[in-house]
C-alpha positions in Angstrom: 150.5 123.8 21.4 149.3 126.2 24.1 145.7 125.2 23.5 146.6 121.5 23.7 148.6 122.1 26.9 145.6 124.0 28.4 143.3 121.2 27.5 145.6 118.7 29.1 145.9 120.8 32.2 142.1 121.1 32.4 141.8 117.3 32.0 144.2 116.7 34.9 142.4 119.3 37.0 139.1 117.6 36.3 140.2 114.2 37.4 142.6 115.1 40.2 140.8 114.4 43.4 142.9 116.9 45.4 142.0 119.7 43.0 138.3 118.7 43.3 138.7 119.0 47.1 140.1 122.5 46.8 137.4 123.5 44.4 134.8 122.3 46.8 136.5 124.1 49.7 136.6 127.4 47.8 132.9 127.0 46.8 132.0 126.2 50.4 133.9 129.3 51.7 132.3 131.6 49.1 128.8 130.2 49.9 129.5 130.6 53.6 130.7 134.2 53.1 127.6 135.1 51.1 125.4 133.4 53.6 127.0 135.2 56.6 126.7 138.6 54.9 123.0 137.9 54.1 122.3 136.6 57.6 124.1 139.6 59.1 121.9 142.0 57.1 118.8 140.1 58.0 119.8 140.0 61.6 120.4 143.8 61.8 117.1 144.4 60.0 115.3 142.2 62.4 116.8 144.0 65.4 115.7 147.4 64.0 112.2 146.0 63.3 111.9 144.5 66.8 113.0 147.8 68.4 110.6 149.7 66.2 107.7 147.4 67.1 108.6 147.8 70.8 108.7 151.6 70.5 105.3 151.6 68.7 103.7 149.5 71.5 105.2 151.9 74.1 103.9 155.0 72.3 100.4 153.4 72.0 100.5 152.6 75.7 101.5 156.2 76.6 98.8 157.7 74.4 96.2 155.4 75.9 97.3 156.2 79.5 97.3 160.0 78.9 93.8 159.9 77.4 92.6 157.9 80.4 94.0 160.6 82.8 92.4 163.3 80.7 89.0 161.5 81.1 89.5 161.5 84.8 90.2 165.3 84.8 87.1 165.9 82.6 85.0 163.9 85.0 86.1 166.1 87.8 84.2 169.0 86.1 80.9 167.4 86.9 81.1 168.6 90.6 81.4 172.2 89.6 79.0 172.3 86.7 76.4 174.3 88.6 78.8 177.2 89.3 79.5 178.8 85.9 82.5 180.9 87.0 84.1 177.9 88.7 83.5 175.7 85.7 85.2 178.3 83.4 88.2 178.5 85.6 88.6 174.8 85.8 88.2 174.4 82.0 90.8 177.1 81.4 93.3 175.4 83.7 92.6 172.0 82.1 93.1 173.5 78.6 96.3 175.1 79.6 97.7 171.9 81.0 96.6 169.7 78.1 97.3 171.4 74.8 96.1 168.4 72.9 92.5 169.4 73.9 91.2 172.2 71.7 87.7 172.7 73.1 85.6 171.6 76.1 81.8 171.9 76.0 79.0 171.3 78.5 75.8 170.1 76.8 72.4 169.3 78.1 70.7 165.9 77.7 69.5 167.0 74.2 73.1 167.8 73.2 72.3 171.6 73.2 75.3 173.6 74.0 75.3 175.2 77.5 78.8 176.4 78.0 82.1 176.0 76.1 85.7 176.8 76.5 88.5 176.9 73.9 92.3 176.7 74.2 94.2 179.9 74.3 97.1 178.5 72.3 95.5 178.7 68.8 92.4 180.2 67.2 89.1 178.4 67.4 89.1 175.5 65.0 85.3 175.9 64.3 85.5 179.6 63.2 85.3 178.7 59.5 82.8 175.7 59.3 81.1 176.1 62.6 80.4 173.4 65.3 77.3 172.1 63.5 79.3 170.5 60.8 80.6 167.8 63.3 77.3 167.5 65.2 76.6 164.0 63.8 80.0 162.6 65.0 79.5 164.2 68.4 76.0 162.8 68.7 77.2 159.3 67.7 80.0 159.5 70.4 77.5 160.6 73.1 75.1 157.8 72.1 77.9 155.3 72.5 78.9 156.8 75.9 75.3 156.5 77.2 75.2 152.8 76.0 78.5 151.9 77.7 77.8 154.2 80.7 81.3 155.8 80.3 83.5 157.9 78.1 83.4 157.3 74.3 85.2 158.7 71.3 83.8 159.6 67.9 85.4 158.8 64.6 88.0 161.2 63.4 86.8 164.0 61.1 88.6 166.7 59.1 87.9 170.3 59.9 89.2 173.0 57.3 90.9 176.1 58.7 91.1 179.8 57.5 94.7 179.4 56.3 93.6 176.9 53.6 94.8 174.0 55.6 92.9 171.8 58.1 93.3 169.4 60.9 92.0 166.0 61.9 89.8 166.2 65.1 88.4 163.6 67.5 85.5 164.2 70.0 85.3 162.7 73.5 81.9 162.5 75.1 81.4 161.8 78.9 77.8 161.4 80.1 76.9 163.4 83.3 74.8 161.4 85.7 73.0 162.6 88.9 71.7 159.7 91.0 71.5 157.5 87.9 69.8 160.1 85.7 71.4 161.8 82.7 71.8 165.5 83.3 74.1 166.3 80.3 77.4 165.7 78.6 80.9 166.9 78.7 82.4 167.0 75.2 86.2 167.5 74.6 87.6 168.0 71.2 91.1 166.5 70.5 93.6 167.3 67.7 95.2 164.1 66.4 98.4 165.9 65.5 98.6 167.5 69.0 98.0 164.0 70.6 101.1 162.8 68.7 103.2 165.8 69.7 102.0 166.3 73.3 101.3 162.8 74.6 104.3 160.9 73.1 107.7 160.9 74.7 110.2 163.0 72.8 112.8 160.3 73.3 110.7 157.7 71.5 109.7 160.0 68.6 113.2 161.6 68.0 114.4 160.9 64.5 111.3 158.9 63.6 108.0 159.7 61.9 104.9 159.1 63.9 101.4 159.3 62.4 97.8 158.2 62.6 96.6 156.4 59.5 93.4 154.9 58.2 93.1 151.2 57.4 94.2 151.8 53.8 97.3 153.7 54.8 96.0 157.2 54.4 97.7 159.5 56.9 95.4 161.5 59.2 98.0 163.3 61.3 101.9 163.3 61.2 104.4 164.3 63.9 108.2 164.3 63.5 110.4 163.7 60.5 112.4 160.5 60.1 116.1 160.8 59.4 116.8 159.9 55.8 118.4 156.6 54.9 118.5 154.0 52.2 116.0 151.7 53.8 112.7 152.4 55.6 111.2 150.3 58.5 107.6 150.7 59.6 105.6 149.4 62.5 101.9 149.7 63.1 99.9 149.3 66.3 96.1 149.5 66.8 95.0 152.1 69.3 91.7 150.8 70.7 89.5 153.5 72.2 85.9 153.2 73.4 83.8 153.9 70.3 86.7 154.1 67.7 90.0 152.5 66.7 93.0 154.4 65.3 96.1 152.9 63.5 99.3 154.2 64.9 102.3 154.0 62.5 106.0 154.6 63.3 108.5 155.0 60.4 112.2 154.9 60.7 114.9 155.2 58.0 118.2 153.4 58.3 121.2 152.9 56.0 122.2 149.4 54.8 125.3 147.9 56.4 128.7 148.8 54.9 129.6 146.0 52.6 133.4 146.4 52.0 134.5 146.2 55.7 132.5 143.1 56.1 134.1 141.6 53.0 137.6 142.3 54.2 136.8 140.8 57.5 135.2 137.8 55.8 138.2 137.3 53.5 140.6 137.2 56.5 138.3 134.9 58.3 137.9 132.7 55.2 141.7 132.4 54.7 142.1 131.5 58.4 139.3 128.9 58.0 140.9 127.6 54.9 144.2 127.0 56.7 142.4 125.4 59.6 140.4 123.2 57.2 143.6 122.0 55.5 145.1 121.1 58.9 141.8 119.5 59.9 141.9 117.4 56.8 145.4 116.2 57.4 144.6 115.6 61.1 141.5 113.8 60.2 143.3 111.5 57.8 145.8 110.6 60.5 143.1 110.1 63.0 141.3 107.8 60.6 144.3 105.7 60.2 144.9 105.5 64.0 141.3 104.9 64.7 141.1 102.1 62.1 144.1 100.4 63.7 142.7 100.9 67.2 139.3 99.6 66.1 140.9 96.6 64.5 142.8 95.8 67.6 139.8 96.4 69.8 137.6 94.3 67.6 140.1 91.4 67.8 140.4 91.8 71.5 136.6 92.0 71.9 136.1 88.9 69.7 138.7 87.0 71.7 137.1 88.0 75.0 133.6 87.1 73.7 134.7 83.8 72.4 136.5 83.0 75.7 133.4 83.9 77.7 130.8 82.0 75.7 129.3 78.9 77.2 128.1 77.8 73.7 130.5 75.9 71.7 131.4 77.3 68.3 132.9 75.3 65.4 133.8 76.4 61.9 134.5 74.1 59.0 135.5 74.7 55.4 133.8 73.3 52.4 135.8 70.0 52.7 134.6 69.5 56.3 138.0 70.3 58.0 137.7 72.2 61.3 139.1 75.7 60.9 138.1 77.2 64.2 136.8 76.1 67.7 136.3 78.3 70.8 137.4 77.3 74.3 133.8 76.4 75.3 133.7 73.7 72.6 137.2 72.4 73.6 136.0 72.2 77.3 132.8 70.5 76.2 134.4 67.6 74.4 137.6 67.6 76.5 140.0 68.0 73.5 142.5 70.7 72.9 142.1 73.1 70.0 145.3 72.1 68.3 144.1 68.5 68.1 140.8 69.6 66.5 142.1 72.1 63.9 142.5 70.8 60.4 141.0 67.5 61.5 138.9 65.6 59.0 136.4 62.8 59.4 135.9 61.0 61.7 136.0 63.6 64.5 137.6 62.6 67.8 134.4 63.5 69.8 132.2 61.1 67.8 131.2 57.9 69.5 132.8 54.9 67.7 129.5 53.1 67.3 127.9 56.2 65.6 130.9 57.3 63.6 129.9 55.8 60.3 126.3 57.2 60.6 127.7 60.6 61.5 130.1 60.6 58.6 127.4 59.7 56.1 125.2 62.5 57.5 128.0 65.1 57.3 128.9 64.0 53.7 125.3 64.6 52.7 125.1 68.0 54.5 128.4 69.3 53.1 127.5 68.1 49.6 124.4 70.4 49.6 124.9 74.0 48.4 121.8 75.2 50.1 122.1 74.1 53.7 119.1 75.4 55.6 119.6 77.3 58.9 118.4 74.9 61.6 119.3 72.6 64.4 119.4 68.9 65.2 120.2 66.8 68.2 123.2 64.5 68.3 125.4 62.6 70.8 129.1 63.6 71.4 131.8 61.8 73.4 134.2 63.3 75.8 137.9 62.2 76.1 137.0 60.0 79.1 134.4 58.1 76.9 131.2 59.6 78.5 128.4 60.4 76.1 126.3 63.5 76.4 123.5 64.9 74.2 124.0 68.2 72.2 122.0 70.5 70.1 123.8 71.6 66.9 122.7 74.7 65.0 124.4 75.1 61.6 124.4 78.0 59.1 126.5 78.9 56.0 129.6 80.8 56.7 129.8 83.9 54.3 132.9 86.1 54.1 133.0 89.9 53.6 132.8 89.6 49.8 129.6 87.4 50.0 131.4 84.1 49.2 130.4 80.9 50.8 133.6 79.6 52.5 132.2 76.9 54.9 129.9 76.2 57.7 129.4 77.7 61.2 128.0 75.6 64.0 126.8 76.4 67.5 126.8 73.5 69.9 124.8 73.4 73.1 125.2 70.8 75.8 121.6 69.8 76.7 122.4 67.1 79.2 121.3 69.3 82.1 118.1 70.1 80.2 117.4 66.3 79.7 118.0 65.8 83.4 115.5 68.5 84.3 113.0 67.1 81.9 113.3 63.7 83.5 112.9 65.2 87.0 109.8 67.1 85.7 108.4 63.9 84.3 108.9 62.1 87.6 107.3 64.9 89.5 104.3 64.9 87.1 103.8 61.2 87.6 103.8 61.8 91.4 101.3 64.6 91.0 99.0 62.4 89.0 99.2 59.7 91.6 98.4 62.2 94.3 95.5 63.5 92.2 94.2 60.0 91.9 94.3 59.5 95.7 92.5 62.8 96.2 89.9 61.7 93.6 89.3 58.5 95.5 88.6 60.6 98.7 86.2 62.8 96.7 84.4 59.8 95.3 84.0 58.3 98.8 82.5 61.6 100.0 80.1 61.9 97.1 79.0 58.2 97.4 78.3 58.6 101.1 76.2 61.7 100.4 74.3 60.4 97.4 73.5 57.0 98.9 71.8 58.5 102.0 68.5 58.9 100.1 68.1 55.5 98.4 69.3 53.7 101.5 66.9 55.7 103.7 64.1 54.7 101.3 65.2 51.0 101.5 65.1 51.2 105.3 61.7 52.8 105.3 60.2 50.2 102.9 61.8 47.3 104.9 60.4 48.7 108.2 57.0 49.0 106.6 57.2 45.4 105.4 58.0 44.2 108.9 55.1 46.2 110.3 52.8 44.6 107.8 53.9 41.1 108.7 53.7 41.9 112.4 50.2 43.2 112.2 48.7 40.6 109.8 45.2 41.9 110.4 44.1 42.1 106.8 43.3 39.3 104.5 46.1 37.3 103.0 45.5 38.7 99.6 45.8 42.3 100.9 48.9 41.5 102.9 50.5 39.7 100.0 49.9 42.7 97.7 51.2 45.2 100.2 54.3 43.0 100.8 54.9 42.7 97.1 54.6 46.4 96.6 57.0 47.1 99.5 59.6 44.5 98.4 59.3 46.0 94.8 60.1 49.4 96.2 63.0 48.0 98.1 64.3 46.4 94.9 63.9 49.7 93.0 65.7 51.7 95.6 68.5 49.1 95.9 68.9 49.3 92.1 68.8 53.1 92.3 71.6 53.0 94.9 73.6 50.9 92.5 73.0 53.3 89.7 74.0 56.2 91.9 77.3 54.5 92.8 78.0 53.8 89.1 77.0 57.3 88.0 79.1 59.0 90.8 82.0 56.8 90.0 81.8 57.8 86.3 81.3 61.4 87.3 84.5 61.4 89.4 86.5 59.7 86.7 85.5 62.5 84.3 84.5 60.4 81.4 81.5 60.7 79.1 78.2 59.9 80.8 75.6 57.6 79.3 72.8 59.9 78.1 69.5 59.1 76.7 66.4 61.0 75.6 63.9 61.2 78.5 60.6 62.9 78.8 60.6 65.6 81.6 57.5 64.0 83.2 59.3 60.7 83.5 62.0 62.3 85.5 59.5 63.7 87.9 57.5 60.5 88.2 60.7 58.6 89.1 61.4 60.7 92.2 57.8 61.2 93.3 57.7 58.1 95.6 60.6 59.4 97.7 59.3 63.0 97.5 55.8 62.0 98.5 57.1 59.9 101.4 59.0 62.9 102.9 56.2 65.3 102.0 53.7 63.3 104.1 56.2 63.2 106.9 56.7 67.0 106.9 53.0 67.9 106.0 54.0 69.4 102.7 51.8 69.4 99.6 53.6 68.7 96.3 52.3 70.4 93.1 53.6 69.3 89.7 53.2 71.5 86.6 54.5 70.2 83.3 54.0 72.2 80.1 52.8 69.9 77.3 55.0 71.9 74.8 58.2 70.6 76.5 60.3 68.3 74.3 62.4 65.3 75.6 65.7 66.1 77.1 69.0 64.3 76.6 70.6 63.6 79.9 72.1 61.1 82.4 68.8 60.1 83.9 70.1 58.9 87.3 72.1 62.1 87.9 69.3 64.5 86.8 66.9 62.6 89.0 69.3 63.0 91.9 69.5 66.7 91.2 65.7 67.0 91.3 65.5 64.9 94.5 68.1 67.1 96.2 66.4 70.3 95.3 63.0 68.9 96.4 64.4 67.7 99.8 66.1 71.0 100.4 62.9 72.9 99.6 60.8 70.8 102.1 63.5 71.1 104.8 63.5 74.9 104.3 59.8 75.0 105.0 60.3 72.6 108.0 62.8 75.0 109.6 60.3 77.8 109.8 59.2 78.9 113.3 56.4 76.9 114.9 54.0 79.8 115.3 54.4 80.8 111.6 53.8 77.2 110.5 50.6 77.0 112.6 49.1 80.2 111.1 50.2 79.4 107.5 50.0 75.6 107.4 47.9 75.7 104.2 50.7 77.6 102.4 53.3 74.9 102.8 53.4 73.9 99.1 56.4 72.6 97.1 56.0 73.3 93.4 57.8 71.3 90.7 57.5 73.0 87.4 58.7 72.2 83.9 58.4 74.5 80.9 60.3 75.6 77.8 63.1 78.1 78.6 61.7 81.7 78.2 64.9 83.0 76.6 64.7 80.5 73.7 62.7 81.2 70.6 62.8 77.6 69.2 62.3 75.7 72.5 65.8 74.2 72.4 66.1 74.3 76.2 63.8 73.0 78.9 63.6 74.8 82.3 63.0 72.8 85.6 62.2 74.8 88.7 61.6 73.8 92.3 59.8 76.5 94.4 59.4 76.3 98.2 57.7 78.7 100.7 60.4 78.7 103.3 62.3 81.5 105.0 64.4 82.3 101.9 68.2 82.6 101.5 70.1 85.5 103.0 72.8 87.5 101.1 75.6 86.0 103.2 74.4 82.4 102.6 73.9 83.1 98.9 77.6 83.9 98.3 78.7 80.5 99.6 75.6 78.5 98.6 77.4 76.4 95.9 80.7 76.1 97.7 81.7 72.5 98.5 81.3 71.5 102.2 79.3 74.6 103.0 76.0 73.9 104.8 73.5 75.6 107.1 72.3 72.3 108.7 74.2 70.6 111.5 73.7 67.1 109.9 74.4 68.3 106.3 77.6 67.5 104.4 77.6 70.6 102.1 78.0 68.7 98.9 74.5 68.5 97.5 74.1 71.9 95.7 77.8 71.8 94.6 77.2 68.4 93.0 73.9 69.6 91.4 75.5 72.6 89.8 78.4 70.4 88.4 76.0 67.9 87.0 73.9 70.6 85.3 77.0 72.3 83.9 78.2 69.0 82.5 74.9 68.8 80.6 75.5 72.3 79.2 72.9 74.0 81.3 72.8 76.5 84.2 71.7 76.2 87.8 70.7 79.3 89.8 68.3 80.5 92.4 66.2 83.6 93.1 63.7 84.7 95.7 60.0 83.9 95.2 57.5 86.7 94.8 55.8 86.2 98.1 58.0 84.0 100.2 60.6 81.3 99.7 63.1 80.4 97.0 63.0 79.2 93.4 65.8 77.0 92.1 66.0 76.8 88.3 68.1 74.7 85.9 68.0 74.1 82.2 68.7 71.0 80.1 69.1 70.8 76.3 66.4 69.4 74.2 65.7 68.9 70.5 68.5 69.9 68.1 70.4 71.5 70.9 70.5 68.2 72.9 71.8 66.3 69.9 74.4 68.8 69.1 75.6 68.9 72.7 75.8 65.1 72.8 77.9 65.0 69.6 80.3 67.6 71.1 80.7 65.5 74.2 81.4 62.4 72.1 84.1 64.2 70.2 
């Protein structure tokens, strides 16, 4: 019975959540107590170790400073080295003041002993083994001193004594210089144990063990005895000296912290913490309840405020299509109160009567589907006063907290203002297009007036020549008839050319595809030569044509490209015409206009043809070059400033490039490229598409 009762109690204990909470609390307190004791011990140990490291660094600094002062005192002996008696007195005083120094020697440059003085506080340390046993260490220290031009220390060495013991010694060598020449050495012998006892503050070494050790931990000299304890702490510091390095070690014994007083304190603290924890658990439970109620009230208030402030209409419907919720924005949008809309089935009061049947069929199909996609659609709603307005409806499934589909949620946006803005924008766009067409008409008029100057001038010239032939009538009838036929033919050609220019410019302004055909480069030059030659004779300019036979045909709008060549040629001749009179008289034979056609140099397969027009005028300045292709910019009083701008546009429409550069000797070269071969066909197909 007792065993059964115990098992029953254990079962209840195992499954009682309150007992589990208490067990967790006890385990937490025990773990916290153990952690606190461990951390306290670690913290105390870290404090001791930190203090020991600081003391070791201070001891090393004191030793280093004292040794530096000793070096300064030894260097003062150099002034009295010539006077033997004075040197002995100073050495005796120095040995009396510094007991860590056992012997001071004066050696010549060959390290031969000249004079020596030993401390009066102990027998000579070299009586048993002699000074020669440490000569190698001394020589090494002096060699280092000469190399660094200053004091240097030897490695420590052990010197046995008569009493069967011994001591660890260290030599200091200071070179003696007279006007830069080595005259000898001052050698001082230190006792490592005396360095620890004499140069270290008694306050720092009290109750601690101080020693010099080797790298493997072997002690060379010891000073002081640490107080015994249960735990030892050690700290090491490197003592860097010129020529050698010593390891300074400081040992300290400390007892471990008392355990029982800490346990009693921890138990009292744990009991207090346990009581506080219980109170906190009860308080937290009450706060949770109050917070849950407050959060619920706040969430309801926030939801109400959010719904009242929305400008988007919200509508919820159940799976049968009845309205279960509407927000104030939706009621204001349709002009119907919420109580009239709730639990209302088809047809809805905000449906237009003429669309009610279509809407009902659509809603039936939507509600019958179990997988309604999230999306939006436009519709027409009706207000209470009968006015219709467009809306955007975005519907999504309504899922409750358990993940069950309970209906549909809709967001309704009134897009009547958006439709009004779109209509205004469409009207503004139509007005802008009308304005653009008017501006284009003005542009076309300007281009026509500019482009028709040349063919009309040619027609006028040929007509004047025909009248002159008729007036003179001094030749035979046959000659006169032939000349008149030629002149009238030229007039007809130029009139036809003017018509083509009007048509091409009109097509160019309307931005539609140009009529392009394959044309030989030579044919383009031959077509403009009559006009070019006419102006060349008038301006005394010689025209040179160079056409590379390797050039293929180009695909272009023949009339527009001829106009480009003619504009560039006229500009080149006019540039040479504007040269100063004196310069033209001395360089009349150099007034040459060169029209050159060759394959583009940058193309490996000759897919582009390069046209160039070279004049020998005054050239183009940097200021003019920046605005050269700007519409309506011109340097001539009678110019319109549209020629080069139009030329660049025509070439770029053909896929080429128009640019200029200074000629090697004098003048300017205008170059442009046109597609030929496969490149021309490809560019033509791209334009057609």
